[in-house]
Each structure stands twice: as C-alpha cells, then as structure tokens.
C-alpha angles and dihedrals in degrees: 000000000000099000096102091047091049093049091050091050095049093046088056096044098090092048097057100031092064095045115126114272124223102305123242128187114280093011103163138129122251116238096254095048092042092051093051093047091049088053090049091051092050092049091047091053088053090049090241094140097171092054091045092052091048089056091048090051090049090053090048091052093061111114123238098020120177123237089254091054091049090051094048091048089053089051092053092044090053092050094049095043092048095053091043091052092238099153099184095047093045093048092050091050093047092048089054091050093045090053092052120097086216091073116087114231094245090056091047089056091051090051092050089051091050092051090052097047093045091053089050092049090049088053091240091138099171089054090044090054092050093047095046091049089050091050094048091049090054103034101030130228117356117171094203093053092043088055089049088051091053090048090051090053092044094051088054089051089243091146099167092059091042089056092046094052096040094047092050091048094046092048092049091048092050092046088054090056094251133119122253113232117259093234092055092051090047089055089050091051094046092051093049091048091051089054091045087234101158096187093051092044092051090048091052094049091046087057092046092049090046098052100023104030099194124156092239092058091052089049091052091046092053091046090055089050093050094049095043103119092198093069110103126220089254089070097047092099090049090055089053092048097054089045089052092048092057096042098257096126116081106139125097091223090059092054090047091049092049091050094050093048092050090051090049089051089055096246102118097165090055088049090052092047091052092047091049089055088056091053094044091052092051093242094111126050094043134109132351094330094057095097092051090048091050091052091051091049092051090051092050092049089054090049090053092052091047092049093050088053094049102036096099090054090044089054093051093049093046092050090061095045120112093243137024101250096103092040089054090056092046090052092050090051091052089053092052090048090058099260095112099158094053094041095050091048090053092049091053090048089051092054091048090050092053132263136204093253116015094192094055087047091052090048091053091046088054092050091048090052088050090049088053092051096250100137099172094046090046092054092048091053094045092050090055092061113110138162134082104258094097101270091100092050092049091048091051090053091051090050089050092047095048097045096048116090091249093047116140132207 
C-alpha cells in the first residue's frame, strides 16, 4: 500500500538532504573536507555507496572541522546511507541534523518521515512505530504516515493498536466527507477477525459493504451476525429476515424455520408473508416436502384468520398489562393487517410504556415502518437502536440495505 509513497520519498531524499542549511557568516568548506565530499557526491551519483561512504568518513576524519563542515558531512552521510539502505547510519545522521538549529523545521519533518519510512522498509517495525509516532507528534496528522503506522502494528500482529489507528483514520475520513480506502478497511476487518472481536469485525464489514458493496462483504457481514454468540433467541427471526432481504436465504428449511418462529412469536401474518416469499421464489412447494409445507401454510392461514378475529380483544388486554411487550406485538400485527397508522401508534405507545428490551422494540418499530413503506421513519427508528446483543448490528444492516441503491423494503 505504501510502496509508491516510499519510492517517491527515497527518490527525493538526496535532493533535500543536501540543501543548504540556515546560512551563517563565513559558512564555507575547507579544501580537504570539500574535496572528500565532492568525491562522495560523485560516487553516490554512480551508485557506488561503499566508495561514497569511505569519502564521507575521510571528510569526517579531518581535524579542526567547523560546525558548518560537521553539518554538511552529516547531510552527505544521510544521503549516502539512505540510498544504500543503511538504516542505523542514516538514522544517526538524521538525528544529528534534526538536533541542529541550522535545519529548518520543514526539513526536520521530512527527515523524521524518512527515518520512519526507512525503518518500515527495513522491516524494523518496532522502530518504524516509534519513528512514525515521533513524526506525527512533531508534524501533525498525515494520512499516509498513519496508514504506515497501522501497517507497522499489523505486521507485528499488534491487532488492538491496528484497530485503534485504522478506526480513527476511517472515522476521520468519513467525517471529512471522503471514502476510506478498501485496503485500509480490509486491514481493519482482518485485525478484528484475528482478535475474534465480533463487534469490531461487524463494524469493519459494514463500512466495506457501505463503500464497496460487493457480494462477498455482505456474505461476511451475515456470517458475523450468524456466529455472534451475543444474539439472543428473540432475535433469531430478525437474523433470518435481513438474510432474506439480501438474498442469503435459499433453503426450504430456512423458510420453514422462519415461519415457525414467526408463529411462535404470535405474528401469524408475518409468518404467512415469509412463507409466501418461499413459494414465490420456487423454494417451497417442490419435492417430497411439498405436502408438509402445504399443511404448515394452511395452519398459518387459520392462525391469521383467528388473530384478525381476536386482535381487538388482544389490544384491550395488552393495554392493561404492566409493560408494553404485548402491546408491541399487537401493534405489529395491526401493521401487517394493513392498519399501519394504528399499529405504529400502538408500538410507539408500547415503547413509551416500557418493554423488556427497548432496542429490540426499536428494531421492530423500524421494520414495521419499513413494512408500511415509511422509509424515513424506518431509518430514524433503526438509527436509534443501541446495545451489544445484536439488535444494533441488525439495525445497521437494515440501514445499509435501505440506503444503498439496490435496497429493498
């Protein structure tokens, strides 16, 4: 990722490292020092680094050198060592130049950057981390160097710090209205996966699917959702529904499972709608299991008719209950029966009254708004979902699905 940047930096190194420092009166090279440095420069141009360094050492051995001569020798040593890939010699020379009041601040920053990138290229990642942090502290934010810092952590398998740096950088990029690079988000996801941090992994894949909506990222997102051990049984149907929305459900047993869970949760019309999708897609109604599927559908249709007949009584009973859990379900059923305004009002009342899990309730309110065709209200409800039991992750996936051009209701 950083190779082009590194090449550009190294190609420019000789040019800036031999620039004139802050001038003082009577700054000039003595004949002996000047002769040796000219020889070093000629050897460097010919890529004869050993000969160039010998000439630099000869210049350094001259007795009675002035401060200016010492400084110029350090410049040439840095240039030769950099092009030769001699990390320790280059770093020592740069440190001497950085400490000198002769060096302008902008040039000091470039030298700090060069120290950092050389350490990275030499695969001395601990030193690269230290040098990059030193550079960032002095020069301020630099996206290229922050990426190099994350890579240095990652290549040491320091995944917590990789995640910390990459998440900060991604968040800053997004806040600035720009798009994080795919490779940076992949590094974030890989680090989170290595740590088995489900929340961080899901966050990374949400970003990947948002900015690079590829099928494989959605598949990985859904996988993280399925294997998330924090998701309670009460959200199992919701996991199925987001999978269905993005085309990740294709087995008859999944449609049957969804239908049975919806019936158990006392939402028979939702169960029938899900089963009908299975028939419309050609997954249900085929093969040896077709009679069993037909029997289940007939049972669900009877449950729908029964629920429509009892819903007014259900509403009255739920209104007198100590919490809003039953009223939430009644409201959802009204929405599925085509009475969206009444149903959504009851769901909001249920949440205000108090429910067992407010985040699951907000998720279901968002899905009910979506069912009713109220996209903006659905997004507002989904964005209010918090917590770490899986409801927030599912809500984020629905937001992503709805706001992408291919989003479905």
